[in-house]
PLY file of the C-alpha trace (Angstrom):
ply
format ascii 1.0
element vertex 178
property float x
property float y
property float z
element edge 177
property int vertex1
property int vertex2
end_header
8.71 21.83 25.23
7.93 25.52 25.41
5.14 26.97 23.30
6.56 30.29 22.21
3.75 32.82 21.91
5.93 35.08 19.78
5.08 33.04 16.70
1.60 31.57 17.16
-0.22 34.74 16.13
1.76 34.74 12.89
0.04 31.57 11.60
-2.65 32.69 9.15
-5.82 30.82 8.23
-6.60 30.63 4.52
-10.13 29.31 3.90
-10.94 26.97 1.03
-7.32 26.24 0.10
-6.26 24.04 -1.65
-9.92 23.08 -2.11
-13.31 24.14 -0.74
-13.88 23.21 2.88
-10.20 23.09 3.85
-8.81 25.69 6.28
-5.14 25.94 5.29
-2.64 26.99 7.97
-0.16 29.38 6.33
3.14 29.29 8.23
5.10 31.52 5.84
4.79 34.56 8.17
6.43 32.45 10.92
9.27 31.56 8.56
9.74 35.21 7.58
10.22 36.31 11.19
13.74 35.46 12.41
12.85 35.29 16.11
9.74 33.20 15.49
11.55 30.81 13.13
14.43 30.43 15.59
12.03 29.63 18.44
10.17 27.06 16.35
13.38 25.30 15.27
14.63 25.19 18.86
11.35 23.78 20.17
11.12 21.16 17.42
14.76 20.13 17.96
13.99 19.41 21.62
12.17 16.27 20.44
15.55 14.90 19.31
17.19 15.36 22.73
16.87 13.55 26.04
16.14 15.27 29.36
19.84 16.03 29.84
19.91 17.81 26.48
21.94 15.13 24.70
21.11 14.41 21.05
19.50 10.98 20.78
18.81 10.79 17.04
21.06 10.14 14.06
18.90 11.70 11.34
16.01 14.10 10.92
13.47 13.29 8.21
11.40 16.08 6.69
8.33 15.43 4.61
7.66 17.34 1.42
7.35 20.21 1.18
6.99 22.44 4.21
8.48 19.72 6.39
11.77 20.32 4.54
11.78 23.94 5.63
11.49 22.95 9.28
13.44 19.68 9.35
16.65 20.92 7.72
17.38 23.58 10.36
16.30 21.13 13.09
18.93 18.69 11.79
21.54 21.47 11.86
20.53 22.41 15.42
20.98 18.78 16.48
24.22 18.27 14.52
22.81 15.35 12.53
21.93 14.61 8.91
18.75 15.61 7.11
16.79 13.19 4.90
14.09 14.45 2.53
10.98 12.38 1.96
9.64 13.46 -1.43
6.68 13.03 -3.69
7.02 10.28 -6.31
9.55 10.87 -9.07
11.48 13.70 -7.39
14.49 11.75 -6.10
17.16 10.69 -8.62
18.28 7.31 -7.26
16.79 4.04 -6.04
13.96 4.68 -3.58
11.57 3.02 -1.21
8.03 4.16 -2.09
4.70 4.06 -0.31
1.25 5.31 -1.33
-1.21 6.63 1.26
-4.30 8.76 1.71
-4.23 12.47 2.54
-7.04 14.38 4.21
-8.10 15.48 0.70
-6.64 12.99 -1.78
-3.90 10.40 -2.29
-0.13 10.62 -2.59
3.02 8.56 -2.92
6.15 9.33 -0.91
9.69 8.19 -1.65
12.98 8.10 0.21
16.39 7.00 -1.05
17.06 3.42 -0.04
20.45 4.36 1.42
19.36 7.53 3.26
18.99 5.81 6.62
21.29 3.04 7.80
19.97 0.06 9.76
19.55 0.96 13.41
19.74 4.73 12.95
17.30 6.63 15.17
15.16 9.12 13.27
13.16 12.20 14.25
10.24 12.87 11.90
9.48 16.58 11.40
6.56 18.12 9.53
4.56 21.33 9.53
1.06 19.99 10.20
-0.30 16.77 11.65
-3.78 16.22 10.24
-4.97 12.67 9.53
-1.50 11.26 10.15
-1.18 9.61 6.76
2.10 11.32 5.92
3.63 10.40 9.28
2.48 6.77 9.01
3.83 6.50 5.45
7.15 8.08 6.44
7.44 5.76 9.42
7.01 2.81 7.03
9.75 4.19 4.74
12.08 4.40 7.75
11.21 0.82 8.73
11.96 -0.40 5.19
15.47 1.03 5.64
15.66 -0.76 9.01
15.86 2.59 10.78
14.13 3.30 14.07
11.52 6.04 14.29
12.30 7.89 17.54
9.66 10.63 17.71
7.47 12.98 15.70
7.65 16.78 15.99
5.17 19.05 14.22
4.56 22.75 14.23
0.75 22.46 14.20
-1.56 19.61 15.17
-5.14 19.70 13.93
-6.70 18.15 17.03
-10.10 17.65 15.36
-8.54 15.09 13.00
-7.21 11.62 13.96
-3.50 12.32 13.45
-2.50 11.20 16.94
-3.99 7.77 16.25
-1.75 7.33 13.20
1.35 8.34 15.18
0.76 5.33 17.41
3.31 4.73 20.16
5.80 7.35 18.99
6.31 10.37 21.24
4.61 13.37 19.64
5.63 17.00 20.09
3.07 19.51 18.77
4.00 23.14 19.21
0.46 24.37 18.53
-2.79 22.37 18.77
-5.83 23.79 17.02
0 1
1 2
2 3
3 4
4 5
5 6
6 7
7 8
8 9
9 10
10 11
11 12
12 13
13 14
14 15
15 16
16 17
17 18
18 19
19 20
20 21
21 22
22 23
23 24
24 25
25 26
26 27
27 28
28 29
29 30
30 31
31 32
32 33
33 34
34 35
35 36
36 37
37 38
38 39
39 40
40 41
41 42
42 43
43 44
44 45
45 46
46 47
47 48
48 49
49 50
50 51
51 52
52 53
53 54
54 55
55 56
56 57
57 58
58 59
59 60
60 61
61 62
62 63
63 64
64 65
65 66
66 67
67 68
68 69
69 70
70 71
71 72
72 73
73 74
74 75
75 76
76 77
77 78
78 79
79 80
80 81
81 82
82 83
83 84
84 85
85 86
86 87
87 88
88 89
89 90
90 91
91 92
92 93
93 94
94 95
95 96
96 97
97 98
98 99
99 100
100 101
101 102
102 103
103 104
104 105
105 106
106 107
107 108
108 109
109 110
110 111
111 112
112 113
113 114
114 115
115 116
116 117
117 118
118 119
119 120
120 121
121 122
122 123
123 124
124 125
125 126
126 127
127 128
128 129
129 130
130 131
131 132
132 133
133 134
134 135
135 136
136 137
137 138
138 139
139 140
140 141
141 142
142 143
143 144
144 145
145 146
146 147
147 148
148 149
149 150
150 151
151 152
152 153
153 154
154 155
155 156
156 157
157 158
158 159
159 160
160 161
161 162
162 163
163 164
164 165
165 166
166 167
167 168
168 169
169 170
170 171
171 172
172 173
173 174
174 175
175 176
176 177
């Protein structure tokens, strides 16, 4: 994995958002810069390849909402399907659902029951790894579909929070640790 310095300075800190005491990492300037966005997608997609450069996943899962923005182009770069993991009530068909704790609240995530076939290998992609609750919940949704979580790739890891612990034995690619 190559940390591409062209984009790291574009991440902006927004204090007290979405609530007091939280330092929000705004990645929209990265997304607005073609070269930065291209570099990020390429580096995240590397987590779905082996050392020879061969694609080793069947699907890329992106977690709502900024994970969608990153995971969909990663899936295209790998030539595999994209699966959205959404907040409760946003998907129109039968879903697996799981509730979990966020760093500042609670949430429920859902995924269509037929989005991942048994045995499919899945790359989980999100924008930020904080406490790891979203990754752990998504991993459980994949397991309920009898899929196999292959690895986790995130744009930013908040190293002062226990996200790595929640990832467990999955390989973790973090493009920027803060």
